[in-house]
C-alpha positions in Angstrom: -43.8 19.4 -24.9 -42.4 20.6 -21.7 -38.6 20.3 -21.3 -37.2 19.3 -18.1 -33.4 19.1 -16.9 -32.2 17.3 -13.9 -28.8 17.7 -12.1 -27.0 14.9 -13.9 -28.1 16.4 -17.5 -27.0 19.7 -16.2 -23.7 18.4 -15.6 -23.9 18.4 -11.8 -23.7 22.2 -11.3 -22.4 23.1 -7.8 -22.1 27.0 -8.1 -24.5 29.6 -9.4 -23.5 30.9 -12.8 -24.0 30.6 -16.6 -23.2 27.3 -18.3 -22.8 26.1 -22.1 -24.7 23.1 -22.4 -25.8 21.2 -25.7 -29.2 22.8 -25.8 -27.5 26.5 -25.3 -26.9 28.7 -22.3 -28.2 27.7 -18.8 -28.3 30.5 -16.0 -28.4 28.7 -12.5 -29.2 30.4 -9.3 -28.0 29.7 -6.0 -31.6 28.9 -5.0 -31.6 26.2 -7.8 -28.2 24.9 -6.8 -29.8 24.6 -3.1 -32.7 22.6 -4.3 -30.3 20.1 -6.1 -28.2 19.8 -2.9 -31.1 18.9 -1.0 -32.7 16.6 -3.7 -30.3 15.7 -6.5 -32.9 13.8 -8.4 -35.2 16.9 -8.7 -35.9 18.1 -12.2 -36.4 21.7 -13.4 -38.5 23.2 -16.1 -36.5 24.9 -18.7 -37.7 28.4 -19.4 -36.2 29.9 -22.7 -35.7 33.5 -22.4 -34.8 36.2 -24.9 -31.3 37.7 -25.1 -29.4 40.5 -27.0 -27.6 37.8 -28.5 -30.4 35.4 -29.5 -29.2 33.3 -32.5 -25.6 34.3 -32.2 -24.6 31.8 -29.5 -27.4 29.2 -29.0 -30.7 29.6 -27.1 -30.8 31.1 -23.3 -32.6 29.4 -20.7 -33.2 29.6 -16.9 -34.5 27.1 -14.6 -38.4 27.4 -13.7 -40.4 25.2 -11.5 -39.3 22.0 -10.0 -40.5 18.7 -9.0 -38.8 16.8 -6.0 -38.1 13.1 -6.1 -39.9 10.9 -3.8 -43.3 11.1 -2.2 -43.3 14.8 -1.4 -43.0 15.5 -5.1 -47.0 14.8 -6.1 -47.2 18.6 -6.7 -44.8 20.5 -8.7 -42.9 23.1 -6.4 -41.7 26.6 -7.3 -39.2 28.8 -5.8 -40.6 31.9 -3.8 -38.1 34.0 -1.9 -35.6 31.1 -1.9 -37.9 28.6 -0.2 -39.7 25.7 -1.7 -43.4 25.9 -1.4 
């Protein structure tokens, strides 16, 4: 099962950073925020990452590939150098 998250589920994050969510810690980059600013309905794949603190304070995640809402989203997109491809 692939876990995805959208802007609402992430708490409408507007700045890059590390955020505590129910699922664990989520690191959001400036590129991720820019995608949500362009398309608030875009959804990202959650990617679990290893951490020195695994098991101590919840899982660690970052955002992976994303899908835009609307007709332009028939193919999943990913960030490459800050530009959606």
